[in-house]
N, C-alpha and C positions, 0 to 999 in steps of 0.2 A: 650430805645424806648420812643417816645412821647406818649401823651394821645391817639392819633389816630393811633398809630402803626408805625409812621414815625421814621426814624433814626435820632437821635439827635447827632450831631457832637460835640466833645469836644471844649472848648474855645481855641482860638489861630488862627494862620494863616490857612486859608482854604487849604485842601489837594485836589488837582484835582482828580476827580474820575478815570481818566485814569491812574494816578500814583498809586492809590490804587489797581487797577486791575493788573497793572504790578507787584507790590509787591506780591500780592496773587499768581500770575502765577509763579513767580520766587522762592517763599519761601514755597509753599505748599509741603508737603511730598508725595503728590499724583502725579503720572506721568500724564502730560497733553500734548496733541498734537492736532494740526489742520492739517487735511489732505484734499487733493482734492477729488472730487467725484470718480476719478479712483484710489484712495488710495495711492497717493504719498504724502510724508511728506512735510508739509510747515513750521511748527514751533513746537519746542519741549521745554519743560522746564527742568531745571537742575535735577529734580527728575526722569524724564523719561530717561535722558541720564545715570544717575546712575543705574537705573534698567536694562537697556539694554547694558551698557558698551561702547556705541558709543558716540562720540562728537556730538554736534548739527549740525556742518558742515557735518559730515559723514551721519547723518540721513536725512538731507535736500535732497529732491528729490528721496529718496529711496522708493521703493514700500514696503508697509506693509507686503506683502507676503514674502519678503526676510527675515524678522525676525520672521515670524510666524512658529510655529512648523508644520511640514508637515501633521501630523494627524489632525490638527485643521483648515487647510486652507479651506477645503470644507464647513464646518459649517459656518465659518466666511464669506465666499463668498456668501452663500445663504442668510444670514441675511443682508448683505450689499445690495444685489439686492432687497430684500424686502423693505429696507429703501429707496432706490432710486425710487422704484415703488410707494411709498406712502402708502404701506401696514402697515407701522409702523412708528412712529416718533423717536423711539429710541430702543435700545436693550441692554441687559446685559448678558454676558456669562462668564463662567470660560474659560480662554484661556491661552495657553502656548506660550511663546516667546522663541527664541533662543538668548542667550546672545552672545556678540561678541567673548567670549572665548569658546563658544560651549555648555555650560551647559544650561539646561532647566530652564526657569523662569516661575513659576506659578502665574497667575494674575486673578483678576476680572476686566473685561473690560466693560465699559459703553460707548456707542457711541450714539450721538445725531446729528440730521441734523440741519444745519444753512441755512436759506433761504435768497436769495438775494432780491433786490428791486423788481425784476420781479416775486417774489413768488416761484421761482424754487430753488432747493437745490444748493447752491454755494460751500459749503464745509462741513466737518464733524468735530466735536470736540470729543475727546476721553479722558476718565479718566481711568487710569491704576493703580490698587491697587496691590502691590506686596504681594502675600500670600504664597510665597515659604516656609517660615519658618513654617507656619501652616500646609501646605501639608506635608513637610518633617517630622514634628513631628507626624502627623497621620500615615505616611508610616512607621516610626520607631516603633510606637505602634503596627501596624499590623505585622511587622517583629518580634518583641519581642513575640507576641502572638503565633508565629509559630516556633520559633527557640530556641535552647538551648543557654543560655547566655555564657557558658564557652567555648564550642567548635564551636559555630556558625552553626552547622548542625541542621536539623529539630528536633522538639520535638514531644511528643505524638500527639499533635493536628495536625501537618502536616502529620505525618505518617498515622494516621487514616483517614484524609481527602483524601490523595492520594490513600490509600488502598480501600476506598469506591468507588472512581472513577474507579479504575481498576476492581473491582468486578462488577460494573454496566456495564462496557463494556463486561465483560465475560458473564454476564447474557444475554446481548443483542446479543451475538454471534459475536461480532465484534473484539474480542481479545482472546488470549489464557489465560489459568488460571494464576492468579498471585500467588506468593509464599511469605511466611513470614519467614524470618530468624531472630532468636533472638540469639545474641552473648553475651557471658559473658567472662570477662577477668580473667582467673584463676590466682590466686596469687596476685590480685590487693590489697587486704587488707594488705598483708605482705609488699608490696612496700610502702604503705601509712604509716604503723607502723614503718618501718625501716628508710625510707628516708624522710618522711614528706609529707604534703599535696601538696607542690609546685611540687615535683617530680610526685606525683600522678596525679595532674592536667595536667602536661606535657604528661604523659602517655595517658590520655583520649584525649587530643588534637591530639596527634600523631595517635591514633587509628582512630579518626574521619577523619583526613586528608587522611589516607591510604584508608579507606573504601570509602570515597567520590570520590576518583580518580580511583577506580577500579571497578566501576559499570557503567552501561550505563546511558545516559542522561534521559531515561524514568524511571529509578529506583530511589528509595528514601532511603536515609540513615538518621537515626535519633538516638537520645539518649533517652532511656526510663527513665534513672535516675541511679545514682551510676555508676557502671561499666558495665551496660547493654546497648547494642546497638540493633537496629533493622534495617533490610534491607527489603524493599518491592521490589521484583522482578516483574516487570510489566507484562511480558508475558513469563512465565516459561515453560508452556506446561505440564510437568509431574514431578513426584517425583524424578525420576532419574536425570533429568536435574537440578532440584533445589538442590539436594544433591551434585552433581558435582560442582555447583557454590559455595555452602557452603564450601566445602573442599578447593576450590581454594582460596576463601577469607580468610579462616582460616590459610592456610599455608603462604600466602603472608603477613598477618598481624603478624603472629608469627615471621617471618623473619625480618619484619620492627621493631618490638618491641625489639627483642633481639639484634639488632644492638646498642641499648642504653646500656651502661655498667651497669646501675642499674636495668635492666629489663631482665636479663639472664634467670630467672626462670618463667617468665610470659608466659602463653599459652592461647589458646582460645577454648572455647566450644561453639557449635552451635546447636540450635534446629530448625528444618525445618518443615514447614507445607505448603501444597498446596491446593488451593480450588478445590472441596468443602472440608470442610464446607463453607457455603456461608455467615454466619454472622461473623462480625469482631471479636466479643468477642470469638466465638468458634474457629476461625482460629488462633487468637493470643494465645488462651489458649492451642491449640494443639501444637503450636510451643514452648510454655513455658514448657509444659509437656515433649516434646522431649529434651529440654535443660536439664532438671533435669535427664533424662535418660543418656544423654551424660556425665554429671557430675558423675553420679553413675557408669558409665562404665570406669572411670579412668581419665576423663577430656581430653582436647586437642583432641577432635574428634567432628564429626557432626553426628547427628541422625535424621532420617526422622520419622515424626509422623505416 
């Protein structure tokens, strides 16, 4: 910079400003586009074609709405109308686009108006920053906070969160009482000791898959740790229904596990509790006490608190 803040060009042949602008347009990693006031694409740079998966020729004349995620179209349209009405000179939003192959691209979009010689808006210029990796990393962190890394099913956080929601609906009188089932794999330690942790891990994964595919979409299956699993039945009604569901899951899981040659002696014990009690610790504690009673009764059974 010069003393007065002006740009000092390096010595050598002068570079035309329009050539510098062209280089910046073509080489910046930020997606750039010029669009008409009715949101038809006029010009795109290589970064934007890479972000969206279309060629420049394919994007030319295309409506921005065609590549905008359906859930973001209304918000984008409202901001666009405010821009045209002169209520704002520019806007910036988090926006989702649809890539040519169908996957969602998360971006930060900045749009500004360009006025013609008559003072009216003649076109719009957009900057599109791809933030998909950042969003995906955040979503992965959220998933990890709620799921068991070995089996992929819910962990204690997810179980408690969903149980709390079901109890709230029960208190409000909009749903039947939820139930908690705590399941323990009888003989799991012996499998680990005899066949090793790899077989033990496969046993846990098999149990998780079976339980997940044998409950309703409103129910929640999770792993509490070790060989203990928990099922939250969303609308059970009463203890008899919960106990029936527990025996069904127990028998089905035993059959699935014993199909494996190394798991012939594995069985399942279940403790069952139905609200009330209304507090999560009390409800889970009741189910846990019932599980110990099932173990004391000889295992491979279900007991209602």
